[in-house]
N, C-alpha and C positions, 0 to 999 in steps of 0.2 A: 700300485705304480708296478708294471712288468719289469724285470729285471732283463739286461742283456745277457744272452747265453754265448759264449763261445764256444763252437762244437769241432774238435780234431777227431774227425772220421777216417778212416781209411778209403783214399779214390779207388783202391782197387778192389776191396771186397764187392764192388756194386757190379763188377764184370759179369755174374753171373744171376744177376737180376735184370739186365737188360734184356729184353725181347730181339731176338734175332733180325725182326726188321730194323732194329736200330745198329745193330753190330756191324754194317756194310758202311756206316759215318763215322763209327767210334772206335772199332776194335785199334786202327792205327794211333791214334791220339792217347789210349790208354794204355797202350804196351810201351808208349814213349813216358808217360806219366809213372807207369809202373817201376821205373829204374830211379825213381825219386821217394823220399820222405813221404808220410802221409802228410796231407795238408787239411787247412782248416777246410771251413763249409759256410758260408754266409747266406742264411735264408733269405730269399726275398719275400717283398711285397709291396704291390704297386698298382695304381692305374688312374687314368684320367678320364674324364665325361665329356660328353657330347651331345648335342640335338640337332643339329644339321644335316647337313648331305654329307654324303662319302667321297673322295676322291682317292683315285687310286692310280699307280703307275707302275709297270716294268720297268726297274732301271739296270743299265751296265753300268758298272764303274770298273776303276783302273784295280788291275790286282795289286795287292798289298807289298811292302819293300820285302827285302828279303828276309830280314832277321823274323818278319811272322811266318815263313813259309817252310814247312817240313816236319810241323806237328802238329796232327790232327787237320791235316788239309781238306779231308772229307765231312768234315762237320758240317750238318744243316742244323739252325739254331732258328728259334720262333721267339722274336721279342716283342714284349707289352708293355705300354706305357699309359699309366693313367694318372699321374702326380698332379695333374691340375683341370686344364681346361681343355683337353684332346684327347679323345681316343685314338689309339694307334697300336698297330700290330706290323710286322713286318717279317720276311724269313731271308735268311741271311747265309751265304755258305762262306766257309773259313778261308775260300781262296778270296774274298773280298766281293764276289757276284751277290747283288742284289736281286733276289729272285720276287720279291714283291715289296709293296709299301702302302698301308692303306691308311689313311686318317681320316676320321670323322669330329669335325667342327663343332663347338658349342657358339658360332658368333650370334646366333640368334638371342641365345640366353647373355650375351657378354652385352649386347646392345639392350636389352630388354631391363636388366640389373644395373647396368654402366659400371660392371666388373664381373669378377667371379663371386657365385654365392655358393659355398661348399654345400649345402644339401641339394639344392637344384643342379649342382654338377654330378653331385654323387648320381642321382635319379637317371640323368641323361646318358652317364655311363653305364649305368644297369641296362637301359634301354637298347643300347648298340653294340657293347663289348661283344655279344657272341657274334655278332653279324660281322663285325670287325674282323674278327680272327677269322672266322671261316673263311672271308673273303681275301684274307692273306695268302690262306693255305689254295685257296682255289685258283689264285692268281698266279702263285709257284708252281701248279699243277701238282700238288702235293697232299699226301692225308697227314694225320699225326704219328701215323706208323713210320715215317718216314724220316721224323726230325731225329735229331741226337739228343737235343736238351732244351728246356725253354729257360727264358731270363726273362726278368719282371722289374722294373723299378719297385723299390721299397722304400726310398727316401731319398733327398726330403721331398716334401708334398703336404697336400692337404689330406690327412689320414682317412677321412670320408671316401676319398677319389683313389687312394693309394690301395684301399680295401677292394676295391671291385677287381682292378687288374690283378691284385695278389691271388685273390678266391679264385679266379679264371686260369691264371697258370698253374695253382696247384690243382686244380680240376683235372688239365689236361696231364700234368705231368703224373699225378696218381692213378691216373686211367689207363696210360699208355706206360708206366714203369719208366719215365725218363727222370734223368738229373735235373735239378732246379737251381738257376744262378740267382741271386738275389743282385740288383745292380744299384749302385749310388747313381741318382740323377744328373747330377752336375758333372761327375767323372765322365759319364756317357757323354755329354756334351763335350767336353776335351778330345775323347777317346774316338770320336767317329772321324774327327780328323785324318787320324792314322789311316782310315780306312781310304779317303779318296785322293792323300799325299804320301807316294811312296817314299820320298825322302825324311819325312817326319819322323825321326828317332828321338827316344830321350839322349838327354834331357830337354826339355822345353819349357817355355810358357806359356800360359792361356791366360786369357781375358776372359770370363763367362758372364753375360748380361742377358737378364731376363727380366721378367713382371717379378719375379721374388728374389732375383738374386744380383748381386754383382760382387764378383770373386775374382781376384788377382792370385795365381799360384804358379810355384816351380815344380814341374813333374819331374823328378828325378827318376823315376821308373814306374812299372806299373803298379798301381796302388801306392806309392813312395811320395806324398806330396806337401811341399812348403806351403803353406798360406802367408801370403805378403800383405794381404788387404780383401776385407771384405765389407757387407753393408751394416753401418752402425744403426739405421733405423729403415728408411725407405728404398727400393734400387730402383734403376733407371727407368725399366719397363714400366712400374707403377705411376712414375713422374708422368710418362707419356700418354698412358690411359686416363690419367685424372685431368692432365692439360685438354686432352680430347675431349672429355665428356664436359668441362667448363667449356670449351670453345664451339659446343654443339654440334660436332663431327661425327659422320657416322661411325660406329662403334662395331658394326658388324665384320668390318674387316679387322678389327683391334686396333687400339689409339696409336700404336706405334706409324704403321702405314700411313695413317689418316694425318697424323701431325707432319711427318715429313713430305706429304705430298702439296699440304697448306703451305707449309714452310718456305717452299721455291717460291709463293708468290709476294713474301714478305721482306721486310727489310730487317736483317737479323742485329743490326745496331739499334735499332729505334727504341728499344725499351731495354735500360741499363739494371739488367738483373745481375746480383752478386753471384760470383763464384762459389762454391760451398768449402767450408772448411781450408780457406785459403791458408790461414794462421798454422793449420797442423801439417807440419813435416813428415806424414807417414802416407801410407796408400790405402786406407779404408774410405768409404764411400759414404755420403748423405744426402740425400736428395727430399728431405722434409722441407729444410727451410726455403728450397727454391720452389717447391710445389705452394709453400704459403704465399710467395713472391709472386708467382703465376695468378694465383687467386685475387690479390688482391689488385693486381695490375687489370685482371677482367673486370673487376666489380668498378675501378676506378674510371673505365669508359663506357659503364654501365652495358655491357655486353648480355645480353640473354640469351641463355644456353637453352631455353624452352625451343627458340626458334632455330630451325637448323640450318647449317652452313648453307644449303641448297635455297634457302627461302631469303637468305641476308641481304641489305641492299649492299650496293657497291663500297660505300665507305666503312658501314659495317664489317663486311667480307674483308676490306683491306685491314681493320684495324685487327681483328684476328688473324690473320696472316702475320702482322707485324710479330705479333706475340708468339704465334708460334715457331718465327723464325728465331726470334731473339732466346725464346728457352731453349730450343733445341741446339743453338749456338754455346749457351753456357753450360748446359747438360754436359754435351760432348769435350768442353774444354776441361770440365770436370775430370773426366775417363782420361783425357789426354796428359794432365799433370799427374793421375795417379800412375798413368802407366810409364810415364818417363823414368819416375822414381824408382819403381818396381823392376825397370829393365835396370837400373844400376844396383841396387841390391842384387837382384838375380845373377849378375855377370861376376859380383863378387865371390859369389858360393858356388856357380857354375859357368865357366869362362867360356868352356865350348859350346854355348848357347847358341842357336842359327834361327830359331824360330819363334814368333809369336800368334798363339791361334787365339783367335777370336772367333766367339761360338756362343750359341743361347739365340732365342727370338730376336733381341735386338741387334744382333751381329746381320741380319738381313738388310738394315736400313744402311742405304749407298751413302750417306753423307759420312754417317758413324766410320763404314769402313776406308771412307777417301781420309778421311781425316787421321786416323789409326796408321793408315799406311804411311802417312807423312812421317810418323812417330817413329816406326818401326826403321825406315830408311834412315833416318837422321842417326840411327845408331846401327848401323849395318847390320840388321837384321831383317830376316823374309816374314812378311803377313801372310797366313794362311788362316782361309774362311773357308767352310763349307758352302755348298750351295744354298740356297733359302730353304729349299725345300728339306733340309738337314740340320738348319740352325734352330727351326722352331722345332717343339716339342714331336717326338716320332720313334716308331719302335725300330729304324734301322739301327740308331746309336745305341739302343738297350742290347738288340741281339748282338752287333759287333762288340760292346764291351762285354758280354757274356762270353764269345769267343775265345776274347784275349783273356779272361779269368779261366774260363775252363781247360785251356792250354797248359795252365800252371796249376791246373790240380786245384784250383777253388770252387767247391760247387758242393751243392747237397744231395744227397741219395733222394730217391723217387719217393714223394710223401703215400701215406697209404690212401687207397682207392676209395676206401670208406670214412675220411675224414669228414667231421660233421659241418654244415654250412655254417653254424654259427663259432667256428673255431676261431680262438683269439691269435692275431695273427701278430708276427714281428715287425708291427710298422715304424718308421723313423721318421718323424714328419721333421723333428730337427737334429740333423746327421751332419757336422762338419767334415769336409772332407779330406783336410790336411792339418797338421799340427802348425800353430802359430809361429812364425818368424817373430824374433825378441825385439825387434824394432817395430814390428808390424802392430803392436799391442795399443788397445784402446780400451782405456778406461768407461768411455761411455758404453762400449760394446759389453763389459764383463757384468752390466746390471741385467743381461737378457740372457743368461746363462743357464736357466733353470730348466728341468726336463729335457736337456741334450744328452743325444748319446755321443758316448767316444767317438773320435773320427775313426773314419776308415783306415787312413795310414795308421794311427795307432794298434787297431785291431789286427790289422795284418803284421805289424812289428811285433806282438805279442805272440801271435801265432808261429811266427818264426823262430823266436826266442825258445818256445816252449819245444821245437823240435829239434833244436842243436844240439 
């Protein structure tokens, strides 16, 4: 097992390492950082896979709020994301301007295998990673020499997929003498909201929901997170995907959108599914039992998933729609219940909280947004949801998170330009974001702690203590 190494290297000794073409973007940030003590460096490694078409867009976003302006406003960062089933890259300025966004989707693979197949996903990433990164640079009208740094997801995620993105990021950083920033995938989902919402300042709450994660956190500061609740087995996105597969829906759009669309035709009260973990008064999530309930309901109605929804009879389609609607109602009720309790806990810890960020792929679901908006309004908070293109996995969130940490001096020096292709990278497939809140600890989840990295928050706190 490769041990985690926390490197405390000087941010400023690298100034003479940066090529002149990068100084125009980094000198202001480095001069500001030079007044601070040397900080840690978190080596990045990660990327996702694809096999389908590549969609691109040039987006203009609002300027970030004032607390982010003034330190390194000329930074230009390339963000690379390959943690699961999308290959994504983006170029973002530190003033919040999105210069490019490119995503290559593995929708065809998802449809073929009924979910993410790690080896197939890795191969898909490998096929498109060079093209995706080059297209992101081209759309931004820049070359690698114009970049200030490279940010890449190093975890959590699938190791095979993470490695593709990390290898590409390190190759660029080494070839062009650029600092590299390792990014936590779930932190990136939370922080991208600060790019699009000017008033979003610490502290705030976040609910991060995707295919592999359910996470409720209190964000006290950059890199300082308290975990209020997490998944003890399956995440909500996984439950959506499996329900879509069992109902014979088109998986090329992924399970969430397919179930949400069919659910609009159904009666959400027709199938009496039980709300998960009703007896546990914590903020943790479980969707394994609800998946079993859905499978049994489908079997009891003799629904044949081999017959696609497009070919189903009227009665069969109606039955599938009722299951979809009933599943979605209970799945989201579980979110609502946990959020209610988490808000209560968070306000005790940080009474000044004003916002709940909801991000991750499932946050694109309009039913989810509407229901959670009612929860936050009831508690006099404001719901912040990034646009759908920034909820699903993307390079923008990685680049922006890299910018936020770079401003604090948290980055690694350029890797060697001659780094071997078969280098052993520091990938973190199981990497907690924050430290557990005492009341939120789950005995069931404690059984799944093997081969887990120290949390991002604990690493930053250890680094700060060493500097003191």
